[in-house]
MDAnalysis code that builds the backbone (N, CA, C; Angstrom):
import MDAnalysis as mda
import numpy as np

u = mda.Universe.empty(657, n_residues=219, atom_resindex=np.repeat(np.arange(219), 3), trajectory=True)
u.add_TopologyAttr("name", ["N", "CA", "C"] * 219)
u.add_TopologyAttr("resid", np.arange(1, 220))
u.add_TopologyAttr("resname", ["UNK", "UNK", "UNK", "UNK", "UNK", "UNK", "UNK", "UNK", "UNK", "UNK", "UNK", "UNK", "UNK", "UNK", "UNK", "UNK", "UNK", "UNK", "UNK", "UNK", "UNK", "UNK", "UNK", "UNK", "UNK", "UNK", "UNK", "UNK", "UNK", "UNK", "UNK", "UNK", "UNK", "UNK", "UNK", "UNK", "UNK", "UNK", "UNK", "UNK", "UNK", "UNK", "UNK", "UNK", "UNK", "UNK", "UNK", "UNK", "UNK", "UNK", "UNK", "UNK", "UNK", "UNK", "UNK", "UNK", "UNK", "UNK", "UNK", "UNK", "UNK", "UNK", "UNK", "UNK", "UNK", "UNK", "UNK", "UNK", "UNK", "UNK", "UNK", "UNK", "UNK", "UNK", "UNK", "UNK", "UNK", "UNK", "UNK", "UNK", "UNK", "UNK", "UNK", "UNK", "UNK", "UNK", "UNK", "UNK", "UNK", "UNK", "UNK", "UNK", "UNK", "UNK", "UNK", "UNK", "UNK", "UNK", "UNK", "UNK", "UNK", "UNK", "UNK", "UNK", "UNK", "UNK", "UNK", "UNK", "UNK", "UNK", "UNK", "UNK", "UNK", "UNK", "UNK", "UNK", "UNK", "UNK", "UNK", "UNK", "UNK", "UNK", "UNK", "UNK", "UNK", "UNK", "UNK", "UNK", "UNK", "UNK", "UNK", "UNK", "UNK", "UNK", "UNK", "UNK", "UNK", "UNK", "UNK", "UNK", "UNK", "UNK", "UNK", "UNK", "UNK", "UNK", "UNK", "UNK", "UNK", "UNK", "UNK", "UNK", "UNK", "UNK", "UNK", "UNK", "UNK", "UNK", "UNK", "UNK", "UNK", "UNK", "UNK", "UNK", "UNK", "UNK", "UNK", "UNK", "UNK", "UNK", "UNK", "UNK", "UNK", "UNK", "UNK", "UNK", "UNK", "UNK", "UNK", "UNK", "UNK", "UNK", "UNK", "UNK", "UNK", "UNK", "UNK", "UNK", "UNK", "UNK", "UNK", "UNK", "UNK", "UNK", "UNK", "UNK", "UNK", "UNK", "UNK", "UNK", "UNK", "UNK", "UNK", "UNK", "UNK", "UNK", "UNK", "UNK", "UNK", "UNK", "UNK", "UNK", "UNK", "UNK", "UNK", "UNK", "UNK", "UNK", "UNK"])
u.atoms.positions = np.array([
    [-14.935, 3.990, -76.056],
    [-15.304, 3.896, -74.626],
    [-14.576, 2.709, -73.985],
    [-14.281, 2.856, -72.730],
    [-13.665, 1.771, -71.961],
    [-14.759, 1.032, -71.150],
    [-14.781, -0.281, -71.278],
    [-15.738, -1.077, -70.516],
    [-15.048, -1.565, -69.234],
    [-15.655, -1.215, -68.106],
    [-15.042, -1.539, -66.783],
    [-15.943, -2.530, -66.030],
    [-15.305, -3.373, -65.266],
    [-16.017, -4.214, -64.309],
    [-16.222, -3.473, -63.010],
    [-15.121, -2.840, -62.534],
    [-15.173, -2.173, -61.226],
    [-13.938, -1.299, -61.068],
    [-13.964, -0.439, -60.086],
    [-12.795, 0.386, -59.727],
    [-12.922, 0.762, -58.268],
    [-11.781, 0.686, -57.567],
    [-11.815, 0.969, -56.141],
    [-10.370, 1.136, -55.627],
    [-10.247, 1.763, -54.472],
    [-8.940, 1.903, -53.813],
    [-8.685, 0.707, -52.924],
    [-7.521, 0.131, -53.031],
    [-7.179, -1.027, -52.229],
    [-5.660, -1.101, -52.057],
    [-5.158, -2.212, -51.531],
    [-3.741, -2.477, -51.507],
    [-3.416, -3.442, -52.617],
    [-2.343, -3.196, -53.303],
    [-1.889, -4.124, -54.334],
    [-1.627, -5.496, -53.714],
    [-2.259, -6.516, -54.283],
    [-2.167, -7.844, -53.665],
    [-0.971, -8.663, -54.103],
    [-0.324, -8.267, -55.188],
    [0.748, -9.126, -55.742],
    [1.948, -8.257, -56.190],
    [2.946, -8.992, -56.685],
    [4.177, -8.352, -57.164],
    [3.842, -7.378, -58.297],
    [4.660, -6.331, -58.483],
    [5.908, -6.058, -57.767],
    [5.790, -5.125, -56.573],
    [4.586, -4.662, -56.253],
    [4.431, -3.741, -55.133],
    [3.361, -4.228, -54.157],
    [3.497, -5.415, -53.607],
    [2.487, -5.914, -52.667],
    [2.340, -5.004, -51.453],
    [1.097, -4.724, -51.126],
    [0.841, -3.853, -49.979],
    [0.789, -2.388, -50.292],
    [1.086, -1.999, -51.519],
    [1.101, -0.594, -51.927],
    [-0.341, -0.117, -52.170],
    [-0.752, 1.042, -51.631],
    [-2.062, 1.600, -51.975],
    [-2.162, 1.910, -53.434],
    [-3.231, 1.418, -54.088],
    [-3.433, 1.644, -55.520],
    [-4.912, 1.943, -55.788],
    [-5.120, 2.627, -56.868],
    [-6.461, 2.761, -57.419],
    [-6.592, 1.686, -58.500],
    [-7.312, 0.643, -58.186],
    [-7.420, -0.527, -59.085],
    [-8.588, -0.279, -60.045],
    [-8.325, -0.394, -61.329],
    [-9.305, -0.198, -62.388],
    [-9.348, -1.491, -63.184],
    [-10.421, -2.255, -63.064],
    [-10.524, -3.582, -63.674],
    [-11.337, -3.476, -64.958],
    [-10.673, -3.749, -66.102],
    [-11.338, -3.662, -67.410],
    [-12.011, -4.986, -67.776],
    [-13.045, -4.901, -68.553],
    [-13.857, -6.048, -68.917],
    [-13.221, -6.874, -70.044],
    [-13.467, -8.152, -69.979],
    [-13.117, -9.012, -71.103],
    [-11.710, -9.591, -71.046],
    [-11.544, -10.787, -71.542],
    [-10.236, -11.422, -71.605],
    [-10.184, -12.344, -72.807],
    [-9.018, -12.491, -73.396],
    [-8.859, -13.367, -74.554],
    [-8.439, -14.791, -74.127],
    [-8.325, -15.019, -72.833],
    [-7.937, -16.339, -72.295],
    [-9.042, -16.884, -71.371],
    [-8.993, -18.173, -71.138],
    [-9.869, -18.814, -70.158],
    [-9.009, -19.750, -69.306],
    [-8.266, -19.182, -68.376],
    [-7.336, -19.998, -67.555],
    [-8.126, -20.859, -66.585],
    [-7.644, -22.097, -66.388],
    [-8.342, -23.061, -65.545],
    [-8.475, -22.578, -64.100],
    [-7.495, -21.831, -63.601],
    [-7.542, -21.378, -62.225],
    [-7.772, -19.876, -62.107],
    [-8.433, -19.291, -63.085],
    [-8.715, -17.847, -63.059],
    [-9.476, -17.496, -61.803],
    [-9.041, -16.466, -61.079],
    [-9.743, -16.023, -59.875],
    [-10.641, -14.842, -60.144],
    [-10.909, -14.551, -61.418],
    [-11.830, -13.462, -61.772],
    [-12.901, -14.040, -62.711],
    [-13.809, -14.898, -62.195],
    [-14.805, -15.495, -63.062],
    [-15.800, -14.472, -63.635],
    [-15.809, -13.304, -63.079],
    [-16.711, -12.236, -63.541],
    [-16.030, -11.316, -64.556],
    [-14.983, -11.812, -65.228],
    [-14.159, -10.983, -66.114],
    [-14.897, -10.427, -67.302],
    [-16.044, -10.972, -67.670],
    [-16.807, -10.485, -68.830],
    [-17.863, -9.470, -68.448],
    [-18.037, -9.174, -67.177],
    [-19.042, -8.172, -66.781],
    [-18.702, -6.816, -67.348],
    [-19.727, -6.054, -67.723],
    [-19.543, -4.692, -68.222],
    [-20.479, -3.793, -67.404],
    [-19.913, -3.270, -66.344],
    [-20.748, -2.508, -65.385],
    [-20.593, -1.004, -65.511],
    [-19.542, -0.540, -66.195],
    [-19.307, 0.881, -66.383],
    [-18.761, 1.106, -67.784],
    [-19.133, 2.199, -68.399],
    [-18.586, 2.588, -69.697],
    [-18.113, 4.035, -69.632],
    [-16.818, 4.233, -69.762],
    [-16.252, 5.553, -69.597],
    [-15.312, 5.887, -70.766],
    [-15.302, 7.118, -71.199],
    [-14.325, 7.559, -72.183],
    [-12.970, 7.777, -71.465],
    [-11.919, 7.899, -72.282],
    [-10.611, 8.194, -71.695],
    [-10.645, 9.502, -70.911],
    [-11.349, 10.492, -71.450],
    [-11.429, 11.802, -70.757],
    [-12.158, 11.641, -69.410],
    [-13.222, 10.855, -69.412],
    [-13.953, 10.613, -68.141],
    [-13.069, 9.934, -67.102],
    [-12.284, 8.979, -67.538],
    [-11.433, 8.266, -66.575],
    [-10.295, 9.137, -66.100],
    [-9.761, 9.979, -66.948],
    [-8.746, 10.947, -66.519],
    [-9.311, 11.851, -65.398],
    [-10.514, 12.323, -65.572],
    [-11.162, 13.141, -64.543],
    [-11.358, 12.332, -63.266],
    [-11.793, 11.125, -63.390],
    [-12.026, 10.257, -62.237],
    [-10.732, 10.018, -61.477],
    [-9.681, 9.706, -62.196],
    [-8.375, 9.439, -61.548],
    [-7.894, 10.715, -60.869],
    [-8.070, 11.854, -61.532],
    [-7.593, 13.144, -60.956],
    [-8.269, 13.402, -59.624],
    [-9.556, 13.142, -59.509],
    [-10.271, 13.340, -58.243],
    [-9.711, 12.407, -57.170],
    [-9.449, 11.159, -57.490],
    [-8.924, 10.190, -56.524],
    [-7.570, 10.636, -56.021],
    [-6.709, 11.079, -56.968],
    [-5.355, 11.485, -56.598],
    [-5.367, 12.779, -55.744],
    [-6.272, 13.644, -56.034],
    [-6.362, 14.860, -55.223],
    [-6.673, 14.518, -53.766],
    [-7.491, 13.474, -53.573],
    [-7.864, 13.052, -52.210],
    [-6.808, 12.165, -51.567],
    [-6.000, 11.468, -52.391],
    [-5.051, 10.507, -51.865],
    [-3.817, 10.542, -52.808],
    [-2.955, 11.551, -52.597],
    [-1.874, 11.797, -53.574],
    [-0.831, 10.662, -53.681],
    [-0.771, 9.791, -52.689],
    [0.236, 8.726, -52.756],
    [-0.188, 7.540, -53.610],
    [-1.407, 7.531, -54.118],
    [-1.901, 6.384, -54.858],
    [-1.144, 6.207, -56.182],
    [-0.880, 4.920, -56.492],
    [-0.567, 4.552, -57.860],
    [-1.786, 3.998, -58.534],
    [-1.806, 3.940, -59.844],
    [-2.979, 3.468, -60.590],
    [-2.654, 2.140, -61.254],
    [-3.513, 1.150, -61.003],
    [-3.315, -0.180, -61.528],
    [-4.426, -0.560, -62.485],
    [-4.080, -0.828, -63.729],
    [-5.029, -1.357, -64.712],
    [-4.872, -2.860, -64.777],
    [-5.975, -3.547, -64.544],
    [-5.969, -5.018, -64.606],
    [-7.249, -5.479, -65.259],
    [-7.532, -6.773, -65.176],
    [-8.705, -7.282, -65.869],
    [-9.223, -8.540, -65.235],
    [-9.838, -9.333, -66.133],
    [-9.795, -9.275, -67.576],
    [-8.364, -9.093, -68.123],
    [-8.361, -8.523, -69.316],
    [-7.114, -8.247, -70.004],
    [-7.137, -6.800, -70.515],
    [-6.342, -5.902, -69.873],
    [-6.426, -4.475, -70.236],
    [-5.851, -4.126, -71.582],
    [-5.035, -4.982, -72.209],
    [-4.433, -4.637, -73.482],
    [-5.152, -5.204, -74.680],
    [-6.409, -5.578, -74.506],
    [-7.229, -5.939, -75.678],
    [-7.346, -4.707, -76.570],
    [-7.561, -4.951, -77.873],
    [-7.540, -3.878, -78.859],
    [-8.487, -2.734, -78.510],
    [-9.641, -3.054, -77.951],
    [-10.625, -1.985, -77.657],
    [-10.203, -1.118, -76.468],
    [-9.156, -1.507, -75.767],
    [-8.722, -0.732, -74.595],
    [-7.358, -0.056, -74.810],
    [-6.515, -0.675, -75.588],
    [-5.081, -0.314, -75.576],
    [-4.845, 1.177, -75.890],
    [-5.418, 1.685, -77.010],
    [-5.121, 3.074, -77.389],
    [-5.594, 4.049, -76.333],
    [-6.718, 3.762, -75.695],
    [-7.245, 4.654, -74.714],
    [-6.408, 4.649, -73.424],
    [-5.871, 3.482, -73.058],
    [-4.967, 3.413, -71.922],
    [-3.709, 4.233, -72.168],
    [-3.164, 4.107, -73.374],
    [-1.987, 4.920, -73.738],
    [-2.319, 6.388, -73.632],
    [-3.530, 6.776, -74.096],
    [-3.930, 8.185, -74.002],
    [-3.983, 8.635, -72.572],
    [-4.556, 7.852, -71.699],
    [-4.672, 8.231, -70.265],
    [-3.298, 8.351, -69.631],
    [-2.455, 7.370, -69.833],
    [-1.141, 7.355, -69.193],
    [-0.294, 8.506, -69.696],
    [-0.357, 8.760, -71.004],
    [0.397, 9.872, -71.589],
    [-0.057, 11.235, -71.068],
    [-1.364, 11.351, -70.786],
    [-1.947, 12.604, -70.334],
    [-1.630, 12.889, -68.862],
    [-1.134, 11.917, -68.136],
    [-0.882, 12.079, -66.682],
    [0.548, 11.638, -66.360],
    [1.555, 12.387, -66.880],
    [2.945, 11.960, -66.729],
    [3.484, 11.989, -65.308],
    [2.788, 12.706, -64.431],
    [3.238, 12.801, -63.030],
    [2.801, 11.628, -62.178],
    [1.985, 10.698, -62.731],
    [1.486, 9.560, -61.978],
    [2.235, 8.292, -62.364],
    [2.233, 7.327, -61.419],
    [2.800, 6.019, -61.665],
    [1.653, 5.063, -61.988],
    [1.720, 4.432, -63.138],
    [0.746, 3.441, -63.580],
    [1.344, 2.053, -63.650],
    [0.509, 1.052, -63.409],
    [0.870, -0.343, -63.640],
    [-0.187, -0.960, -64.575],
    [0.288, -1.794, -65.482],
    [-0.628, -2.573, -66.314],
    [-0.313, -4.041, -66.096],
    [-1.310, -4.810, -65.639],
    [-1.178, -6.253, -65.494],
    [-1.754, -6.909, -66.751],
    [-0.917, -7.629, -67.495],
    [-1.334, -8.207, -68.751],
    [-0.927, -9.686, -68.813],
    [-1.664, -10.449, -69.595],
    [-1.491, -11.916, -69.534],
    [-0.364, -12.461, -70.410],
    [0.363, -11.618, -71.115],
    [1.545, -12.042, -71.848],
    [1.298, -12.552, -73.272],
    [0.062, -12.613, -73.705],
    [-0.228, -13.103, -75.054],
    [-0.474, -12.023, -76.075],
    [-0.540, -10.769, -75.620],
    [-0.803, -9.639, -76.523],
    [0.372, -8.681, -76.512],
    [0.572, -7.994, -77.652],
    [1.672, -7.075, -77.751],
    [1.535, -5.860, -76.828],
    [2.626, -5.478, -76.239],
    [2.666, -4.252, -75.427],
    [2.503, -3.052, -76.354],
    [2.048, -1.898, -75.858],
    [1.902, -0.735, -76.711],
    [3.208, -0.330, -77.347],
    [3.122, 0.166, -78.576],
    [4.333, 0.626, -79.315],
    [4.919, 1.881, -78.672],
    [4.071, 2.728, -78.134],
    [4.524, 4.007, -77.576],
    [5.248, 3.757, -76.256],
    [6.396, 4.401, -76.093],
    [7.156, 4.331, -74.861],
    [6.408, 5.104, -73.773],
    [6.201, 4.469, -72.623],
    [5.437, 5.085, -71.529],
    [6.302, 5.048, -70.257],
    [7.161, 6.061, -70.052],
    [8.105, 6.018, -68.939],
    [7.429, 5.951, -67.568],
    [6.209, 6.419, -67.455],
    [5.507, 6.420, -66.133],
    [4.655, 5.189, -65.948],
    [4.850, 4.164, -66.800],
    [4.063, 2.932, -66.717],
    [4.941, 1.734, -66.493],
    [4.540, 0.854, -65.583],
    [5.236, -0.416, -65.320],
    [4.372, -1.590, -65.810],
    [4.963, -2.496, -66.531],
    [4.230, -3.673, -67.023],
    [4.505, -4.880, -66.112],
    [3.430, -5.524, -65.686],
    [3.517, -6.773, -64.940],
    [2.951, -7.831, -65.897],
    [3.835, -8.614, -66.485],
    [3.457, -9.499, -67.580],
    [3.425, -10.935, -67.131],
    [2.281, -11.571, -67.207],
    [2.140, -12.982, -66.851],
    [2.753, -13.846, -67.946],
    [3.349, -14.952, -67.485],
    [3.718, -16.023, -68.422],
    [2.940, -17.229, -67.921],
    [1.928, -17.647, -68.684],
    [1.016, -18.678, -68.234],
    [1.673, -20.048, -68.255],
    [1.590, -20.724, -67.121],
    [2.159, -22.081, -66.994],
    [1.239, -23.106, -67.673],
    [1.743, -24.288, -67.976],
    [0.929, -25.299, -68.636],
    [-0.387, -25.632, -67.912],
    [-0.374, -25.614, -66.570],
    [-1.592, -25.944, -65.833],
    [-2.706, -24.947, -66.029],
    [-2.391, -23.773, -66.550],
    [-3.437, -22.756, -66.807],
    [-4.376, -23.222, -67.925],
    [-3.887, -24.073, -68.825],
    [-4.752, -24.600, -69.868],
    [-5.095, -23.587, -70.925],
    [-4.256, -22.568, -71.154],
    [-4.541, -21.569, -72.167],
    [-4.211, -22.114, -73.536],
    [-4.875, -21.490, -74.539],
    [-4.646, -21.925, -75.930],
    [-3.669, -21.031, -76.667],
    [-3.371, -19.895, -76.086],
    [-2.456, -18.921, -76.759],
    [-1.102, -18.928, -76.043],
    [-0.002, -18.881, -76.796],
    [1.312, -18.891, -76.186],
    [1.741, -17.486, -75.720],
    [2.727, -17.486, -74.864],
    [3.368, -16.243, -74.442],
    [3.985, -15.588, -75.670],
    [3.795, -14.267, -75.797],
    [4.347, -13.528, -76.944],
    [5.802, -13.150, -76.605],
    [6.739, -13.939, -77.092],
    [8.147, -13.754, -76.710],
    [8.724, -12.425, -77.159],
    [8.149, -11.840, -78.202],
    [8.653, -10.526, -78.623],
    [8.534, -9.469, -77.504],
    [7.590, -9.682, -76.591],
    [7.436, -8.733, -75.486],
    [8.648, -8.695, -74.580],
    [9.357, -9.831, -74.463],
    [10.537, -9.851, -73.596],
    [11.543, -8.786, -73.950],
    [11.745, -8.558, -75.254],
    [12.725, -7.581, -75.701],
    [12.337, -6.169, -75.331],
    [11.030, -5.955, -75.088],
    [10.514, -4.581, -74.907],
    [10.379, -4.201, -73.422],
    [10.661, -5.157, -72.551],
    [10.540, -4.879, -71.109],
    [11.804, -4.228, -70.593],
    [11.633, -3.390, -69.559],
    [12.754, -2.669, -68.953],
    [13.012, -3.263, -67.577],
    [14.224, -3.788, -67.321],
    [14.509, -4.432, -66.044],
    [14.360, -3.521, -64.832],
    [14.506, -2.204, -65.052],
    [14.441, -1.284, -63.919],
    [12.990, -0.937, -63.535],
    [12.002, -1.367, -64.338],
    [10.632, -1.029, -63.989],
    [9.581, -2.121, -64.260],
    [9.863, -3.055, -65.161],
    [8.904, -4.051, -65.521],
    [9.245, -5.415, -64.886],
    [8.346, -6.390, -65.024],
    [8.637, -7.707, -64.444],
    [7.785, -8.768, -65.131],
    [8.191, -10.005, -64.952],
    [7.425, -11.199, -65.350],
    [6.843, -11.838, -64.084],
    [5.611, -12.287, -64.177],
    [4.997, -13.051, -63.075],
    [4.510, -14.374, -63.584],
    [4.821, -15.438, -62.877],
    [4.407, -16.807, -63.247],
    [3.649, -17.406, -62.081],
    [2.418, -17.845, -62.343],
    [1.594, -18.489, -61.324],
    [1.666, -19.989, -61.535],
    [1.947, -20.715, -60.463],
    [2.333, -22.137, -60.591],
    [1.525, -23.097, -59.774],
    [1.289, -24.275, -60.338],
    [0.823, -25.472, -59.626],
    [1.991, -26.402, -59.491],
    [1.893, -27.462, -58.619],
    [3.031, -28.330, -58.427],
    [3.585, -28.943, -59.714],
    [2.683, -29.260, -60.661],
    [3.141, -29.901, -61.891],
    [3.886, -28.951, -62.824],
    [3.911, -27.651, -62.484],
    [4.565, -26.662, -63.348],
    [5.993, -26.372, -62.948],
    [6.462, -26.941, -61.844],
    [7.722, -26.495, -61.284],
    [8.927, -26.739, -62.205],
    [9.030, -27.922, -62.798],
    [10.152, -28.171, -63.702],
    [10.087, -27.236, -64.903],
    [8.866, -27.031, -65.417],
    [8.701, -26.094, -66.538],
    [9.141, -24.671, -66.134],
    [8.841, -24.273, -64.925],
    [9.169, -22.930, -64.459],
    [10.693, -22.734, -64.484],
    [11.431, -23.721, -64.032],
    [12.884, -23.651, -64.042],
    [13.414, -23.447, -65.448],
    [12.880, -24.180, -66.416],
    [13.303, -24.053, -67.782],
    [12.943, -22.683, -68.342],
    [11.767, -22.213, -67.983],
    [11.296, -20.905, -68.494],
    [12.132, -19.764, -67.973],
    [12.502, -19.817, -66.708],
    [13.358, -18.780, -66.160],
    [14.674, -18.769, -66.899],
    [15.218, -19.946, -67.243],
    [16.438, -20.022, -68.039],
    [16.273, -19.346, -69.391],
    [15.115, -19.518, -70.039],
    [14.865, -18.884, -71.326],
    [14.744, -17.381, -71.174],
    [14.117, -16.934, -70.089],
    [14.021, -15.488, -69.858],
    [15.395, -14.891, -69.667],
    [16.259, -15.558, -68.917],
    [17.599, -15.020, -68.613],
    [18.461, -14.907, -69.877],
    [18.203, -15.703, -70.900],
    [18.980, -15.582, -72.110],
    [18.688, -14.269, -72.835],
    [17.484, -13.738, -72.631],
    [17.082, -12.485, -73.284],
    [17.193, -11.307, -72.345],
    [16.795, -11.514, -71.067],
    [16.736, -10.456, -70.082],
    [17.433, -10.933, -68.798],
    [18.746, -10.744, -68.697],
    [19.476, -11.243, -67.532],
    [19.065, -10.631, -66.203],
    [18.517, -9.395, -66.225],
    [18.227, -8.711, -64.976],
    [16.760, -8.433, -64.717],
    [15.884, -8.872, -65.603],
    [14.463, -8.622, -65.451],
    [13.911, -9.397, -64.239],
    [13.239, -8.718, -63.304],
    [12.671, -9.425, -62.171],
    [11.636, -10.452, -62.594],
    [11.713, -11.627, -62.003],
    [10.750, -12.713, -62.238],
    [10.143, -13.095, -60.895],
    [8.817, -13.068, -60.803],
    [8.122, -13.412, -59.571],
    [7.365, -14.718, -59.771],
    [7.523, -15.625, -58.852],
    [6.810, -16.897, -58.898],
    [5.738, -16.891, -57.805],
    [4.532, -17.256, -58.178],
    [3.398, -17.191, -57.246],
    [2.695, -18.519, -57.261],
    [2.325, -19.069, -56.072],
    [1.623, -20.341, -56.024],
    [0.109, -20.148, -56.272],
    [-0.476, -21.085, -56.999],
    [-1.946, -21.053, -57.155],
    [-2.559, -21.344, -55.789],
    [-3.444, -20.466, -55.366],
    [-4.084, -20.582, -54.056],
    [-4.748, -21.935, -53.869],
    [-4.359, -22.668, -52.839],
    [-4.989, -23.912, -52.512],
    [-4.402, -25.109, -53.243],
    [-3.457, -24.900, -54.163],
    [-2.898, -26.016, -54.906],
    [-1.399, -26.190, -54.712],
    [-0.720, -25.086, -54.373],
    [0.739, -25.126, -54.085],
    [0.971, -24.156, -52.935],
    [1.609, -24.608, -51.876],
    [1.818, -23.749, -50.702],
    [3.037, -22.834, -50.944],
    [3.026, -21.629, -50.320],
    [4.175, -20.775, -50.412],
    [5.425, -21.451, -49.920],
    [5.321, -22.273, -48.862],
    [6.522, -22.963, -48.345],
    [7.100, -23.931, -49.371],
    [6.251, -24.644, -50.081],
    [6.738, -25.563, -51.129],
    [7.419, -24.804, -52.255],
    [6.834, -23.690, -52.640],
    [7.450, -22.907, -53.727],
    [8.746, -22.260, -53.250],
    [8.799, -21.781, -52.030],
    [10.028, -21.204, -51.473],
    [11.153, -22.256, -51.467],
    [10.812, -23.477, -51.066],
    [11.795, -24.549, -51.031],
    [12.325, -24.851, -52.436],
    [11.417, -24.824, -53.422],
    [11.823, -25.110, -54.793],
    [12.767, -24.018, -55.311],
    [12.459, -22.761, -55.001],
    [13.352, -21.656, -55.424],
    [14.753, -21.813, -54.859],
    [14.807, -22.133, -53.575],
    [16.101, -22.199, -52.893],
    [16.891, -23.465, -53.336],
    [16.176, -24.584, -53.403],
    [16.869, -25.821, -53.756],
    [17.424, -25.797, -55.179],
    [16.757, -25.075, -56.070],
    [17.207, -25.013, -57.442],
    [17.980, -23.730, -57.766],
    [18.243, -22.927, -56.708],
    [19.056, -21.694, -56.856],
    [18.510, -20.818, -58.001],
    [17.216, -20.600, -57.986],
    [16.578, -19.842, -59.056],
    [16.755, -18.342, -58.836],
    [16.919, -17.660, -59.925],
    [17.008, -16.199, -59.890],
    [15.578, -15.652, -60.028],
    [14.847, -15.720, -58.916],
    [13.434, -15.355, -58.918],
    [13.004, -14.995, -57.514],
    [11.894, -14.267, -57.425],
    [11.285, -13.858, -56.171],
    [10.059, -14.670, -55.901],
    [9.752, -14.899, -54.648],
    [8.476, -15.496, -54.262],
    [7.451, -14.424, -54.069],
    [6.254, -14.607, -54.664],
    [5.174, -13.670, -54.502],
    [3.932, -14.441, -54.082],
    [3.189, -13.870, -53.120],
    [1.921, -14.475, -52.698],
    [0.777, -13.468, -52.919],
    [-0.434, -13.999, -52.965],
    [-1.605, -13.126, -53.156],
    [-2.003, -12.528, -51.802],
    [-1.419, -11.407, -51.499],
    [-1.583, -10.773, -50.178],
    [-2.989, -10.533, -49.807],
    [-3.843, -10.151, -50.805],
    [-5.209, -9.831, -50.485],
    [-5.990, -11.036, -49.958],
    [-5.561, -12.246, -50.371],
    [-6.269, -13.428, -49.897],
    [-5.952, -13.775, -48.439],
    [-4.850, -13.234, -47.950],
    [-4.518, -13.388, -46.527],
    [-5.187, -12.286, -45.703],
    [-5.293, -11.096, -46.254],
    [-5.905, -9.971, -45.518],
    [-7.419, -10.114, -45.474],
    [-8.003, -10.438, -46.623],
    [-9.469, -10.508, -46.772],
    [-9.873, -11.883, -47.300],
    [-9.655, -12.953, -46.551],
    [-9.866, -14.308, -47.056],
    [-11.321, -14.609, -47.416],
    [-12.278, -13.892, -46.811],
    [-13.678, -14.192, -47.051],
    [-14.262, -13.369, -48.205],
    [-13.500, -12.398, -48.708],
    [-14.043, -11.517, -49.773],
    [-13.500, -11.985, -51.134],
    [-14.418, -12.120, -52.063],
    [-14.047, -12.545, -53.434],
    [-13.883, -11.385, -54.373],
    [-14.442, -10.224, -54.025],
    [-14.375, -9.040, -54.885],
    [-14.135, -7.801, -54.065],
    [-13.730, -6.758, -54.767],
    [-13.525, -5.453, -54.116],
    [-12.298, -5.376, -53.255],
    [-11.331, -6.314, -53.436],
    [-10.113, -6.273, -52.662],
    [-8.879, -6.330, -53.606],
])
């Protein structure tokens, strides 16, 4: 069974498809405790569904709103108790576009999933995580559909420049998105850093926090 926190239709708030209508499915539990995590309710278990149940649920949503993409996030969707069932769901629905947001410390599925895009976090030092980025995942990402996302505080900027250099040695064309931690680094400061250092990266902001600044959940 899959343990879910919540599921709802919204606009994707972050890279690589900000503003895109998605069916967001938030899975319970995470193997990290980031200092600036914006999902403090990540351990809630409010729904329990089988893969077959969720396939039916997604089918109903898509029938009503055919343009939707499906976004699995968390928590951490690639924890062992979730991974095989997510692969089953994505494989069973080849006509849909799926995204998986993952924190970069766990292995991506072995099975090739052409209709799935991975948005892989690389946690900066300020996140205070105990587990390192799993560098083997870099080799398995596809530049034409996957990406790396790095969320930054001011003290992470020099590290970010070095990390982008390391990514480029393995993946010269893989999109890299840099995002400021809300309230700690402004988009203008990060934009200036990207331009001044001639970085091969995109600026990404948390769009949902601008659209719904007073809402902490359901967006």
